[in-house]
N, CA, C and O atoms as a printed pandas DataFrame, in Angstrom:
     atom_number atom_name residue_name chain_id  residue_number  x_coord  y_coord  z_coord
0              1         N          MET        A               1  -11.985   -6.155  -27.183
1              2        CA          MET        A               1  -12.100   -4.915  -28.411
2              3         C          MET        A               1  -11.392   -4.015  -28.177
3              4         O          MET        A               1  -10.946   -4.096  -27.032
4              5         N          LYS        A               2  -10.880   -2.712  -29.004
5              6        CA          LYS        A               2   -9.849   -1.924  -28.643
6              7         C          LYS        A               2  -11.241   -0.920  -29.238
7              8         O          LYS        A               2  -12.182   -1.356  -29.901
8              9         N          HIS        A               3  -11.061    0.381  -28.826
9             10        CA          HIS        A               3  -11.605    1.396  -29.042
10            11         C          HIS        A               3  -10.978    1.974  -30.497
11            12         O          HIS        A               3   -9.892    1.555  -30.898
12            13         N          VAL        A               4  -11.742    2.954  -31.238
13            14        CA          VAL        A               4  -10.963    3.584  -32.011
14            15         C          VAL        A               4  -11.413    5.296  -32.121
15            16         O          VAL        A               4  -12.600    5.607  -32.021
16            17         N          ARG        A               5  -10.377    6.305  -32.327
17            18        CA          ARG        A               5  -10.577    7.329  -31.902
18            19         C          ARG        A               5  -11.993    7.899  -33.211
19            20         O          ARG        A               5  -12.053    7.471  -34.363
20            21         N          GLY        A               6  -12.814    8.759  -32.689
21            22        CA          GLY        A               6  -13.633    8.927  -33.687
22            23         C          GLY        A               6  -14.971    8.229  -33.964
23            24         O          GLY        A               6  -15.940    8.800  -34.464
24            25         N          ASP        A               7  -14.934    6.894  -33.580
25            26        CA          ASP        A               7  -15.754    5.861  -33.610
26            27         C          ASP        A               7  -16.725    5.711  -32.557
27            28         O          ASP        A               7  -16.759    4.768  -31.766
28            29         N          ARG        A               8  -17.625    6.831  -32.597
29            30        CA          ARG        A               8  -18.252    6.569  -31.159
30            31         C          ARG        A               8  -19.244    5.341  -30.889
31            32         O          ARG        A               8  -19.348    4.938  -29.730
32            33         N          GLN        A               9  -19.989    4.722  -31.929
33            34        CA          GLN        A               9  -20.129    3.472  -31.714
34            35         C          GLN        A               9  -19.608    2.532  -31.016
35            36         O          GLN        A               9  -20.094    1.928  -30.060
36            37         N          LYS        A              10  -18.306    2.385  -31.661
37            38        CA          LYS        A              10  -17.192    1.368  -30.961
38            39         C          LYS        A              10  -16.828    1.908  -29.972
39            40         O          LYS        A              10  -16.898    1.198  -28.970
40            41         N          ASN        A              11  -16.463    2.883  -29.834
41            42        CA          ASN        A              11  -16.067    3.115  -28.097
42            43         C          ASN        A              11  -17.026    2.920  -27.117
43            44         O          ASN        A              11  -16.708    2.281  -26.114
44            45         N          LEU        A              12  -18.360    3.448  -27.260
45            46        CA          LEU        A              12  -19.456    3.023  -26.665
46            47         C          LEU        A              12  -19.724    1.709  -26.303
47            48         O          LEU        A              12  -19.934    1.392  -25.132
48            49         N          ASP        A              13  -19.733    0.825  -27.343
49            50        CA          ASP        A              13  -19.520   -0.831  -27.171
50            51         C          ASP        A              13  -18.288   -0.891  -26.473
51            52         O          ASP        A              13  -18.408   -1.444  -25.380
52            53         N          TYR        A              14  -17.246   -0.539  -26.720
53            54        CA          TYR        A              14  -15.912   -0.821  -25.500
54            55         C          TYR        A              14  -16.378   -0.474  -24.418
55            56         O          TYR        A              14  -16.634   -1.424  -23.678
56            57         N          VAL        A              15  -16.613    0.604  -23.986
57            58        CA          VAL        A              15  -16.867    0.668  -22.852
58            59         C          VAL        A              15  -17.874    0.099  -22.085
59            60         O          VAL        A              15  -17.813   -0.180  -20.887
60            61         N          TYR        A              16  -19.064   -0.099  -23.060
61            62        CA          TYR        A              16  -19.895   -0.984  -22.392
62            63         C          TYR        A              16  -19.486   -2.524  -21.845
63            64         O          TYR        A              16  -19.950   -3.006  -20.812
64            65         N          ASN        A              17  -18.489   -3.232  -22.769
65            66        CA          ASN        A              17  -18.089   -3.961  -22.779
66            67         C          ASN        A              17  -17.338   -4.375  -21.375
67            68         O          ASN        A              17  -17.515   -5.387  -20.697
68            69         N          LEU        A              18  -16.359   -3.167  -21.134
69            70        CA          LEU        A              18  -15.455   -3.318  -20.274
70            71         C          LEU        A              18  -16.203   -2.549  -18.842
71            72         O          LEU        A              18  -15.721   -2.487  -17.711
72            73         N          LEU        A              19  -17.568   -1.990  -19.341
73            74        CA          LEU        A              19  -18.086   -1.910  -17.610
74            75         C          LEU        A              19  -20.035   -2.169  -17.908
75            76         O          LEU        A              19  -20.978   -1.379  -17.944
76            77         N          PRO        A              20  -19.936   -3.445  -18.045
77            78        CA          PRO        A              20  -21.350   -4.000  -18.146
78            79         C          PRO        A              20  -22.735   -3.275  -17.383
79            80         O          PRO        A              20  -23.858   -3.087  -17.850
80            81         N          ARG        A              21  -22.211   -2.971  -16.107
81            82        CA          ARG        A              21  -23.047   -2.025  -15.373
82            83         C          ARG        A              21  -23.792   -1.076  -15.762
83            84         O          ARG        A              21  -24.986   -0.828  -15.595
84            85         N          LEU        A              22  -22.648   -0.380  -16.503
85            86        CA          LEU        A              22  -23.379    1.184  -17.274
86            87         C          LEU        A              22  -24.380    1.021  -18.423
87            88         O          LEU        A              22  -25.204    1.813  -18.881
88            89         N          LYS        A              23  -24.104   -0.089  -18.715
89            90        CA          LYS        A              23  -25.341   -0.817  -19.660
90            91         C          LYS        A              23  -26.369   -1.077  -19.407
91            92         O          LYS        A              23  -27.305   -0.938  -20.194
92            93         N          GLU        A              24  -26.474   -1.531  -18.218
93            94        CA          GLU        A              24  -27.608   -1.821  -17.428
94            95         C          GLU        A              24  -28.196   -0.585  -17.177
95            96         O          GLU        A              24  -29.419   -0.591  -17.318
96            97         N          ARG        A              25  -27.794    0.263  -16.914
97            98        CA          ARG        A              25  -28.023    1.750  -16.351
98            99         C          ARG        A              25  -28.220    2.881  -17.469
99           100         O          ARG        A              25  -28.404    4.027  -17.059
100          101         N          GLU        A              26  -28.199    2.677  -18.668
101          102        CA          GLU        A              26  -28.234    3.309  -19.594
102          103         C          GLU        A              26  -29.033    4.762  -19.574
103          104         O          GLU        A              26  -28.686    5.934  -19.724
104          105         N          ASN        A              27  -30.310    4.061  -19.304
105          106        CA          ASN        A              27  -31.520    4.725  -19.402
106          107         C          ASN        A              27  -31.718    5.707  -18.120
107          108         O          ASN        A              27  -32.751    6.376  -18.114
108          109         N          GLN        A              28  -30.635    5.874  -16.821
109          110        CA          GLN        A              28  -30.876    6.344  -15.530
110          111         C          GLN        A              28  -29.904    7.493  -15.722
111          112         O          GLN        A              28  -28.844    7.433  -16.345
112          113         N          THR        A              29  -30.492    8.714  -15.004
113          114        CA          THR        A              29  -29.660    9.923  -15.028
114          115         C          THR        A              29  -28.132    9.453  -14.143
115          116         O          THR        A              29  -27.845    8.380  -13.614
116          117         N          ALA        A              30  -27.562   10.385  -14.220
117          118        CA          ALA        A              30  -26.097   10.202  -13.203
118          119         C          ALA        A              30  -26.274   10.334  -11.921
119          120         O          ALA        A              30  -25.716    9.638  -11.073
120          121         N          LYS        A              31  -27.199   11.394  -11.665
121          122        CA          LYS        A              31  -27.238   11.635  -10.288
122          123         C          LYS        A              31  -28.390   10.682   -9.420
123          124         O          LYS        A              31  -29.002   11.065   -8.423
124          125         N          THR        A              32  -28.496    9.466  -10.017
125          126        CA          THR        A              32  -29.306    8.570   -9.670
126          127         C          THR        A              32  -28.463    7.049   -9.223
127          128         O          THR        A              32  -28.772    6.108   -8.491
128          129         N          LEU        A              33  -27.480    7.308   -9.916
129          130        CA          LEU        A              33  -26.460    5.927   -9.725
130          131         C          LEU        A              33  -25.583    6.274   -8.637
131          132         O          LEU        A              33  -25.210    7.424   -8.406
132          133         N          SER        A              34  -25.201    5.055   -7.844
133          134        CA          SER        A              34  -24.668    5.167   -6.634
134          135         C          SER        A              34  -22.773    5.328   -7.127
135          136         O          SER        A              34  -22.030    5.075   -8.076
136          137         N          GLY        A              35  -22.726    5.981   -5.587
137          138        CA          GLY        A              35  -21.034    6.051   -5.847
138          139         C          GLY        A              35  -20.317    5.726   -6.943
139          140         O          GLY        A              35  -19.865    6.477   -7.808
140          141         N          GLY        A              36  -20.225    4.212   -6.816
141          142        CA          GLY        A              36  -19.519    3.360   -7.448
142          143         C          GLY        A              36  -19.484    3.511   -8.959
143          144         O          GLY        A              36  -18.516    3.844   -9.643
144          145         N          GLU        A              37  -20.872    3.166   -9.409
145          146        CA          GLU        A              37  -21.632    3.521  -10.537
146          147         C          GLU        A              37  -21.204    4.745  -11.027
147          148         O          GLU        A              37  -20.907    4.646  -12.217
148          149         N          GLN        A              38  -21.037    6.009  -10.518
149          150        CA          GLN        A              38  -20.910    7.462  -10.870
150          151         C          GLN        A              38  -19.252    7.131  -11.158
151          152         O          GLN        A              38  -18.822    7.445  -12.268
152          153         N          GLN        A              39  -18.563    6.668  -10.433
153          154        CA          GLN        A              39  -16.912    6.473  -10.921
154          155         C          GLN        A              39  -17.172    5.947  -11.939
155          156         O          GLN        A              39  -16.969    6.742  -12.856
156          157         N          MET        A              40  -17.648    4.668  -12.412
157          158        CA          MET        A              40  -17.788    4.085  -13.487
158          159         C          MET        A              40  -17.880    5.111  -14.576
159          160         O          MET        A              40  -16.980    5.236  -15.407
160          161         N          LEU        A              41  -18.814    5.743  -14.574
161          162        CA          LEU        A              41  -19.423    6.605  -15.675
162          163         C          LEU        A              41  -18.374    7.615  -16.035
163          164         O          LEU        A              41  -17.939    7.836  -17.166
164          165         N          ALA        A              42  -18.004    8.243  -14.824
165          166        CA          ALA        A              42  -16.604    9.393  -15.030
166          167         C          ALA        A              42  -15.904    8.419  -15.837
167          168         O          ALA        A              42  -15.834    8.666  -17.041
168          169         N          ILE        A              43  -15.298    7.208  -15.339
169          170        CA          ILE        A              43  -14.298    6.643  -16.670
170          171         C          ILE        A              43  -14.529    6.224  -17.686
171          172         O          ILE        A              43  -13.741    6.243  -18.631
172          173         N          GLY        A              44  -15.978    5.625  -17.707
173          174        CA          GLY        A              44  -16.369    5.522  -19.261
174          175         C          GLY        A              44  -16.437    6.743  -20.005
175          176         O          GLY        A              44  -16.234    6.723  -21.219
176          177         N          ARG        A              45  -16.654    7.609  -19.510
177          178        CA          ARG        A              45  -16.664    8.955  -20.299
178          179         C          ARG        A              45  -15.686    9.374  -20.835
179          180         O          ARG        A              45  -15.621    9.905  -21.944
180          181         N          ALA        A              46  -14.703    9.132  -19.966
181          182        CA          ALA        A              46  -13.162    9.533  -20.256
182          183         C          ALA        A              46  -12.953    8.603  -21.469
183          184         O          ALA        A              46  -12.565    9.093  -22.530
184          185         N          LEU        A              47  -13.183    7.342  -21.360
185          186        CA          LEU        A              47  -12.861    6.460  -22.028
186          187         C          LEU        A              47  -13.248    6.683  -23.503
187          188         O          LEU        A              47  -12.442    6.344  -24.370
188          189         N          MET        A              48  -14.503    7.265  -23.865
189          190        CA          MET        A              48  -15.181    7.496  -25.177
190          191         C          MET        A              48  -14.356    8.211  -25.801
191          192         O          MET        A              48  -14.944    8.528  -26.835
192          193         N          GLU        A              49  -13.370    8.650  -25.804
193          194        CA          GLU        A              49  -12.251    9.613  -26.101
194          195         C          GLU        A              49  -11.265    8.974  -26.868
195          196         O          GLU        A              49  -10.790    9.332  -27.946
196          197         N          ASN        A              50  -10.957    7.758  -26.028
197          198        CA          ASN        A              50   -9.768    7.213  -26.642
198          199         C          ASN        A              50   -8.548    7.897  -26.395
199          200         O          ASN        A              50   -7.693    8.132  -27.248
200          201         N          PRO        A              51   -8.488    8.288  -24.893
201          202        CA          PRO        A              51   -7.286    9.054  -24.431
202          203         C          PRO        A              51   -5.919    8.041  -24.482
203          204         O          PRO        A              51   -5.951    6.850  -24.172
204          205         N          LYS        A              52   -4.897    8.664  -24.872
205          206        CA          LYS        A              52   -3.498    8.156  -24.954
206          207         C          LYS        A              52   -3.433    7.884  -23.188
207          208         O          LYS        A              52   -3.309    6.801  -22.616
208          209         N          ILE        A              53   -3.527    8.880  -22.747
209          210        CA          ILE        A              53   -3.444    8.969  -21.022
210          211         C          ILE        A              53   -4.883    9.146  -20.513
211          212         O          ILE        A              53   -5.781    9.790  -21.054
212          213         N          LEU        A              54   -4.925    8.453  -19.375
213          214        CA          LEU        A              54   -6.159    8.659  -18.775
214          215         C          LEU        A              54   -5.589    9.190  -16.966
215          216         O          LEU        A              54   -4.960    8.468  -16.192
216          217         N          MET        A              55   -6.010   10.489  -16.724
217          218        CA          MET        A              55   -5.754   10.570  -15.234
218          219         C          MET        A              55   -6.909   10.807  -14.415
219          220         O          MET        A              55   -7.810   11.582  -14.735
220          221         N          LEU        A              56   -6.879   10.163  -13.403
221          222        CA          LEU        A              56   -7.728   10.185  -12.287
222          223         C          LEU        A              56   -7.102   10.218  -11.210
223          224         O          LEU        A              56   -6.158    9.569  -10.758
224          225         N          ASP        A              57   -8.206   11.682  -10.552
225          226        CA          ASP        A              57   -8.005   11.636   -9.035
226          227         C          ASP        A              57   -9.000   11.338   -7.941
227          228         O          ASP        A              57  -10.091   11.802   -7.608
228          229         N          GLU        A              58   -8.132   10.303   -7.476
229          230        CA          GLU        A              58   -8.824   10.035   -5.904
230          231         C          GLU        A              58  -10.508    8.952   -6.635
231          232         O          GLU        A              58  -11.711    9.084   -6.409
232          233         N          PRO        A              59   -9.743    8.003   -7.493
233          234        CA          PRO        A              59  -11.001    7.224   -7.940
234          235         C          PRO        A              59  -11.886    6.859   -6.700
235          236         O          PRO        A              59  -13.055    7.182   -6.485
236          237         N          SER        A              60  -10.924    6.007   -5.843
237          238        CA          SER        A              60  -11.742    5.271   -4.732
238          239         C          SER        A              60  -12.439    6.211   -3.529
239          240         O          SER        A              60  -13.151    5.709   -2.660
240          241         N          LEU        A              61  -12.236    7.173   -3.576
241          242        CA          LEU        A              61  -12.918    8.242   -2.835
242          243         C          LEU        A              61  -14.134    7.864   -2.461
243          244         O          LEU        A              61  -14.938    7.634   -3.365
244          245         N          GLY        A              62  -14.574    7.706   -1.039
245          246        CA          GLY        A              62  -16.037    7.623   -0.974
246          247         C          GLY        A              62  -16.794    6.486   -1.413
247          248         O          GLY        A              62  -18.014    6.414   -1.562
248          249         N          LEU        A              63  -15.578    5.265   -1.677
249          250        CA          LEU        A              63  -16.414    3.996   -2.102
250          251         C          LEU        A              63  -16.169    2.959   -0.900
251          252         O          LEU        A              63  -15.252    3.160   -0.103
252          253         N          SER        A              64  -17.148    1.669   -0.775
253          254        CA          SER        A              64  -16.971    0.734   -0.030
254          255         C          SER        A              64  -15.906   -0.314   -0.493
255          256         O          SER        A              64  -15.796   -0.604   -1.685
256          257         N          PRO        A              65  -15.070   -0.915    0.546
257          258        CA          PRO        A              65  -14.043   -1.443    0.195
258          259         C          PRO        A              65  -14.115   -2.437   -1.300
259          260         O          PRO        A              65  -13.283   -2.483   -2.206
260          261         N          ILE        A              66  -15.244   -3.082   -1.184
261          262        CA          ILE        A              66  -15.661   -3.954   -2.425
262          263         C          ILE        A              66  -15.624   -3.270   -3.675
263          264         O          ILE        A              66  -15.039   -3.749   -4.647
264          265         N          LEU        A              67  -16.273   -2.072   -3.702
265          266        CA          LEU        A              67  -15.999   -1.083   -5.258
266          267         C          LEU        A              67  -14.703   -0.601   -4.896
267          268         O          LEU        A              67  -14.168   -0.346   -5.975
268          269         N          VAL        A              68  -13.810   -0.304   -3.870
269          270        CA          VAL        A              68  -12.478   -0.011   -3.878
270          271         C          VAL        A              68  -11.644   -0.977   -5.222
271          272         O          VAL        A              68  -10.943   -0.747   -6.207
272          273         N          SER        A              69  -12.076   -1.821   -4.712
273          274        CA          SER        A              69  -11.169   -3.201   -5.354
274          275         C          SER        A              69  -11.749   -3.434   -6.772
275          276         O          SER        A              69  -10.976   -3.933   -7.590
276          277         N          THR        A              70  -13.086   -3.121   -7.195
277          278        CA          THR        A              70  -13.748   -3.328   -8.757
278          279         C          THR        A              70  -13.199   -2.089   -9.141
279          280         O          THR        A              70  -13.050   -2.206  -10.357
280          281         N          VAL        A              71  -12.760   -0.814   -8.760
281          282        CA          VAL        A              71  -12.587   -0.108   -9.274
282          283         C          VAL        A              71  -10.801    0.137  -10.005
283          284         O          VAL        A              71  -10.517    0.796  -11.006
284          285         N          PHE        A              72   -9.834   -0.655   -9.081
285          286        CA          PHE        A              72   -9.120   -0.844   -9.305
286          287         C          PHE        A              72   -8.469   -1.899  -10.419
287          288         O          PHE        A              72   -7.571   -1.841  -11.259
288          289         N          ASP        A              73   -9.376   -2.846   -9.977
289          290        CA          ASP        A              73   -9.327   -3.883  -11.032
290          291         C          ASP        A              73   -9.739   -3.182  -12.593
291          292         O          ASP        A              73   -9.044   -3.306  -13.601
292          293         N          LEU        A              74  -10.816   -2.557  -12.524
293          294        CA          LEU        A              74  -10.973   -1.670  -13.899
294          295         C          LEU        A              74   -9.690   -0.932  -14.055
295          296         O          LEU        A              74   -8.874   -1.530  -14.756
296          297         N          ILE        A              75   -9.352    0.080  -13.636
297          298        CA          ILE        A              75   -8.153    0.882  -13.715
298          299         C          ILE        A              75   -6.751    0.135  -14.556
299          300         O          ILE        A              75   -6.098    0.583  -15.498
300          301         N          ARG        A              76   -6.619   -1.051  -13.866
301          302        CA          ARG        A              76   -5.611   -2.271  -14.121
302          303         C          ARG        A              76   -5.851   -2.822  -15.402
303          304         O          ARG        A              76   -4.896   -3.255  -16.047
304          305         N          THR        A              77   -6.964   -2.862  -15.842
305          306        CA          THR        A              77   -7.448   -3.531  -17.296
306          307         C          THR        A              77   -7.028   -2.833  -18.253
307          308         O          THR        A              77   -6.261   -3.150  -19.162
308          309         N          ILE        A              78   -7.828   -1.332  -17.926
309          310        CA          ILE        A              78   -7.307   -0.447  -18.714
310          311         C          ILE        A              78   -5.822   -0.411  -19.308
311          312         O          ILE        A              78   -5.351   -0.473  -20.443
312          313         N          ALA        A              79   -5.336   -0.290  -18.095
313          314        CA          ALA        A              79   -3.395   -0.173  -18.354
314          315         C          ALA        A              79   -3.383   -1.331  -18.711
315          316         O          ALA        A              79   -4.311   -1.164  -19.502
316          317         N          ASN        A              80   -3.171   -2.264  -18.814
317          318        CA          ASN        A              80   -3.044   -3.595  -19.329
318          319         C          ASN        A              80   -3.424   -3.879  -20.996
319          320         O          ASN        A              80   -2.919   -4.758  -21.695
320          321         N          GLN        A              81   -4.589   -2.750  -21.469
321          322        CA          GLN        A              81   -5.064   -2.438  -22.584
322          323         C          GLN        A              81   -4.375   -1.539  -23.407
323          324         O          GLN        A              81   -4.868   -1.331  -24.516
324          325         N          GLY        A              82   -3.275   -0.926  -23.083
325          326        CA          GLY        A              82   -2.440   -0.235  -23.425
326          327         C          GLY        A              82   -2.567    1.433  -22.959
327          328         O          GLY        A              82   -1.686    2.237  -23.263
328          329         N          THR        A              83   -3.576    1.749  -22.319
329          330        CA          THR        A              83   -3.706    3.135  -22.211
330          331         C          THR        A              83   -2.531    3.271  -21.103
331          332         O          THR        A              83   -2.028    2.262  -20.610
332          333         N          THR        A              84   -2.085    4.704  -20.706
333          334        CA          THR        A              84   -1.367    5.194  -19.654
334          335         C          THR        A              84   -2.533    5.469  -18.695
335          336         O          THR        A              84   -3.694    5.715  -19.020
336          337         N          VAL        A              85   -1.961    5.374  -17.302
337          338        CA          VAL        A              85   -2.884    5.846  -16.234
338          339         C          VAL        A              85   -2.283    6.639  -15.197
339          340         O          VAL        A              85   -1.622    6.107  -14.305
340          341         N          LEU        A              86   -2.488    7.982  -15.263
341          342        CA          LEU        A              86   -1.869    8.621  -14.020
342          343         C          LEU        A              86   -2.889    8.763  -12.938
343          344         O          LEU        A              86   -4.067    9.017  -13.190
344          345         N          LEU        A              87   -2.433    8.598  -11.755
345          346        CA          LEU        A              87   -3.402    8.079  -10.806
346          347         C          LEU        A              87   -3.227    8.959   -9.415
347          348         O          LEU        A              87   -2.207    8.607   -8.822
348          349         N          VAL        A              88   -3.685    9.621   -8.991
349          350        CA          VAL        A              88   -3.728   10.509   -7.861
350          351         C          VAL        A              88   -4.443    9.811   -6.784
351          352         O          VAL        A              88   -5.653    9.786   -7.011
352          353         N          GLU        A              89   -4.196    9.394   -5.988
353          354        CA          GLU        A              89   -4.781    8.452   -4.756
354          355         C          GLU        A              89   -4.360    8.393   -3.443
355          356         O          GLU        A              89   -3.161    8.199   -3.244
356          357         N          GLN        A              90   -5.097    8.520   -2.523
357          358        CA          GLN        A              90   -4.409    8.372   -1.087
358          359         C          GLN        A              90   -4.855    7.018   -0.491
359          360         O          GLN        A              90   -4.724    6.809    0.715
360          361         N          ASN        A              91   -5.368    6.120   -1.307
361          362        CA          ASN        A              91   -5.226    4.541   -0.993
362          363         C          ASN        A              91   -3.671    4.126   -1.267
363          364         O          ASN        A              91   -3.463    3.397   -2.237
364          365         N          VAL        A              92   -2.737    4.484   -0.589
365          366        CA          VAL        A              92   -1.633    4.061   -0.754
366          367         C          VAL        A              92   -1.232    2.441   -1.170
367          368         O          VAL        A              92   -0.627    2.137   -2.198
368          369         N          LYS        A              93   -1.639    1.625   -0.287
369          370        CA          LYS        A              93   -1.430    0.458   -0.784
370          371         C          LYS        A              93   -2.045   -0.196   -1.847
371          372         O          LYS        A              93   -1.497   -1.063   -2.527
372          373         N          GLN        A              94   -3.163    0.207   -1.992
373          374        CA          GLN        A              94   -3.584   -0.138   -3.187
374          375         C          GLN        A              94   -2.922    0.850   -4.456
375          376         O          GLN        A              94   -2.813    0.338   -5.570
376          377         N          ALA        A              95   -2.680    1.651   -4.335
377          378        CA          ALA        A              95   -1.873    2.345   -5.650
378          379         C          ALA        A              95   -0.782    1.771   -5.881
379          380         O          ALA        A              95   -0.566    1.486   -7.059
380          381         N          LEU        A              96    0.164    1.447   -4.944
381          382        CA          LEU        A              96    1.317    1.011   -4.762
382          383         C          LEU        A              96    1.330   -0.710   -5.254
383          384         O          LEU        A              96    2.287   -1.275   -5.783
384          385         N          LYS        A              97    0.549   -1.075   -5.056
385          386        CA          LYS        A              97    0.120   -2.614   -5.451
386          387         C          LYS        A              97   -0.041   -2.508   -7.187
387          388         O          LYS        A              97    0.686   -3.039   -8.026
388          389         N          PHE        A              98   -1.213   -1.661   -7.403
389          390        CA          PHE        A              98   -1.337   -1.266   -9.011
390          391         C          PHE        A              98   -0.180   -0.742   -9.808
391          392         O          PHE        A              98    0.098   -1.131  -10.943
392          393         N          SER        A              99    0.503    0.211   -9.099
393          394        CA          SER        A              99    1.492    1.137  -10.142
394          395         C          SER        A              99    2.636    0.319  -10.396
395          396         O          SER        A              99    2.908   -0.593   -9.615
396          397         N          LYS        A             100    3.312    0.539  -11.372
397          398        CA          LYS        A             100    4.548    0.547  -11.841
398          399         C          LYS        A             100    5.603    1.507  -11.301
399          400         O          LYS        A             100    6.731    1.095  -11.030
400          401         N          ARG        A             101    5.287    2.653  -11.160
401          402        CA          ARG        A             101    6.360    3.861  -10.434
402          403         C          ARG        A             101    5.738    4.862   -9.586
403          404         O          ARG        A             101    4.677    5.182  -10.121
404          405         N          ALA        A             102    5.899    5.430   -8.625
405          406        CA          ALA        A             102    5.228    6.129   -7.855
406          407         C          ALA        A             102    5.997    7.361   -7.168
407          408         O          ALA        A             102    7.195    7.385   -6.885
408          409         N          TYR        A             103    4.952    8.484   -6.939
409          410        CA          TYR        A             103    5.832    9.508   -6.171
410          411         C          TYR        A             103    5.082    9.744   -5.065
411          412         O          TYR        A             103    3.857    9.716   -5.188
412          413         N          VAL        A             104    5.597    9.982   -3.954
413          414        CA          VAL        A             104    5.007   10.345   -2.983
414          415         C          VAL        A             104    5.109   11.724   -2.292
415          416         O          VAL        A             104    6.139   12.119   -1.745
416          417         N          LEU        A             105    3.646   12.612   -2.381
417          418        CA          LEU        A             105    3.685   14.019   -2.447
418          419         C          LEU        A             105    3.801   14.154   -1.051
419          420         O          LEU        A             105    3.366   13.154   -0.480
420          421         N          GLU        A             106    4.382   15.338   -0.019
421          422        CA          GLU        A             106    4.085   15.614    1.258
422          423         C          GLU        A             106    4.174   16.827    1.305
423          424         O          GLU        A             106    5.226   17.291    0.867
424          425         N          ASN        A             107    3.101   17.827    1.858
425          426        CA          ASN        A             107    2.974   19.010    1.823
426          427         C          ASN        A             107    3.281   19.979    0.141
427          428         O          ASN        A             107    3.897   21.025   -0.063
428          429         N          GLY        A             108    2.630   19.169   -0.684
429          430        CA          GLY        A             108    2.760   19.655   -1.917
430          431         C          GLY        A             108    4.069   19.935   -2.642
431          432         O          GLY        A             108    4.194   20.787   -3.523
432          433         N          SER        A             109    5.110   19.074   -2.153
433          434        CA          SER        A             109    6.514   18.410   -2.738
434          435         C          SER        A             109    6.788   16.962   -3.261
435          436         O          SER        A             109    5.965   16.057   -3.130
436          437         N          ILE        A             110    7.604   16.861   -3.663
437          438        CA          ILE        A             110    7.732   15.202   -3.962
438          439         C          ILE        A             110    8.857   14.908   -3.291
439          440         O          ILE        A             110    9.927   15.417   -3.623
440          441         N          ALA        A             111    8.723   13.801   -1.965
441          442        CA          ALA        A             111    9.440   13.602   -0.970
442          443         C          ALA        A             111   10.154   12.173   -1.652
443          444         O          ALA        A             111   11.306   11.841   -1.375
444          445         N          MET        A             112    9.470   11.575   -2.372
445          446        CA          MET        A             112   10.365   10.223   -2.657
446          447         C          MET        A             112    9.463    9.979   -4.073
447          448         O          MET        A             112    8.302   10.238   -4.388
448          449         N          GLU        A             113   10.855    9.207   -4.905
449          450        CA          GLU        A             113    9.952    8.659   -6.128
450          451         C          GLU        A             113   10.947    7.374   -6.653
451          452         O          GLU        A             113   12.172    7.267   -6.607
452          453         N          ASP        A             114    9.904    6.451   -7.168
453          454        CA          ASP        A             114   11.081    5.526   -7.220
454          455         C          ASP        A             114    9.715    4.228   -7.790
455          456         O          ASP        A             114    8.494    4.334   -7.679
456          457         N          VAL        A             115   10.541    3.072   -8.397
457          458        CA          VAL        A             115    9.481    1.914   -8.591
458          459         C          VAL        A             115    8.814    1.321   -7.368
459          460         O          VAL        A             115    9.279    0.965   -6.285
460          461         N          SER        A             116    7.580    1.321   -7.866
461          462        CA          SER        A             116    6.352    1.142   -6.673
462          463         C          SER        A             116    6.734    0.149   -5.953
463          464         O          SER        A             116    6.494    0.305   -4.756
464          465         N          GLU        A             117    7.414   -1.146   -6.330
465          466        CA          GLU        A             117    7.752   -2.277   -5.563
466          467         C          GLU        A             117    8.999   -1.857   -4.452
467          468         O          GLU        A             117    8.988   -2.362   -3.330
468          469         N          ASN        A             118    9.996   -0.958   -4.833
469          470        CA          ASN        A             118   10.695   -0.310   -4.306
470          471         C          ASN        A             118   10.368    0.694   -3.000
471          472         O          ASN        A             118   11.221    1.045   -2.185
472          473         N          LEU        A             119    9.075    1.048   -2.977
473          474        CA          LEU        A             119    8.291    2.048   -2.424
474          475         C          LEU        A             119    7.346    1.141   -1.673
475          476         O          LEU        A             119    6.846    1.759   -0.732
476          477         N          ILE        A             120    7.069    0.323   -1.726
477          478        CA          ILE        A             120    6.286   -0.760   -0.890
478          479         C          ILE        A             120    7.255   -1.128    0.414
479          480         O          ILE        A             120    6.842   -1.279    1.564
480          481         N          SER        A             121    8.338   -1.213    0.069
481          482        CA          SER        A             121    9.383   -2.494    0.853
482          483         C          SER        A             121   10.202   -0.649    2.058
483          484         O          SER        A             121   10.880   -0.884    3.059
484          485         N          ASN        A             122    9.990    0.460    1.742
485          486        CA          ASN        A             122   10.574    1.557    2.036
486          487         C          ASN        A             122   10.177    1.724    3.452
487          488         O          ASN        A             122    8.985    1.845    3.736
488          489         N          PRO        A             123   11.108    1.738    4.365
489          490        CA          PRO        A             123   10.355    1.506    6.077
490          491         C          PRO        A             123    9.708    3.008    6.428
491          492         O          PRO        A             123    8.960    3.189    7.389
492          493         N          HIS        A             124   10.172    4.203    5.366
493          494        CA          HIS        A             124    9.397    5.202    5.538
494          495         C          HIS        A             124    8.097    5.205    5.055
495          496         O          HIS        A             124    7.196    5.567    5.811
496          497         N          VAL        A             125    7.824    4.818    3.781
497          498        CA          VAL        A             125    6.754    5.094    3.475
498          499         C          VAL        A             125    5.851    3.725    4.458
499          500         O          VAL        A             125    4.836    4.074    5.060
500          501         N          GLN        A             126    6.270    2.342    4.540
501          502        CA          GLN        A             126    5.582    1.318    5.777
502          503         C          GLN        A             126    5.086    2.012    6.778
503          504         O          GLN        A             126    3.940    1.726    7.125
504          505         N          LYS        A             127    5.852    3.159    7.541
505          506        CA          LYS        A             127    5.358    3.700    8.430
506          507         C          LYS        A             127    4.809    4.783    8.439
507          508         O          LYS        A             127    4.204    5.062    9.474
508          509         N          ALA        A             128    4.807    5.459    7.681
509          510        CA          ALA        A             128    4.381    6.894    7.482
510          511         C          ALA        A             128    2.624    6.646    6.327
511          512         O          ALA        A             128    1.692    7.450    6.325
512          513         N          TYR        A             129    2.667    5.763    5.776
513          514        CA          TYR        A             129    1.675    5.540    4.877
514          515         C          TYR        A             129    0.990    4.070    5.001
515          516         O          TYR        A             129   -0.171    4.014    4.596
516          517         N          LEU        A             130    1.428    3.157    5.389
517          518        CA          LEU        A             130    1.077    1.847    5.347
518          519         C          LEU        A             130    0.739    1.339    6.478
519          520         O          LEU        A             130    0.213    0.227    6.524
520          521         N          GLY        A             131    0.938    1.932    7.375
521          522        CA          GLY        A             131    0.894    1.622    9.123
522          523         C          GLY        A             131    1.297    0.370    9.311
523          524         O          GLY        A             131    0.567   -0.467    9.842
524          525         N          LEU        A             132    2.536    0.108    8.882
525          526        CA          LEU        A             132    2.926   -1.369    9.185
526          527         C          LEU        A             132    4.805   -1.031   10.128
527          528         O          LEU        A             132    5.471   -1.983   10.536
């Protein structure tokens, strides 16, 4: 199901289909949700407007490894359904596995940019960011 700009009910149905946990929690206040559920709520709220580009800043910050995987699976699904995703993430391994193109920032400046596949195999990236 694809959501439609301006049709709030269809968009809500889309979000609930994508994030069934939110449907289960629809009567709960946001502050009582777990960290992962709050992250999903933030993404779901953004998706309600049917964006052409979804910008996410550190969506895995503070989440357990299982929830990190869940959030990245969700981001991959959103991207595969046609929404461009701009991701700022310190979890380099997950971000490079997920993305098509990446930029490495060092001290606020772009130090490298390439398709993600090339950056994963770059010796500097492996040593400095992947611990290999």
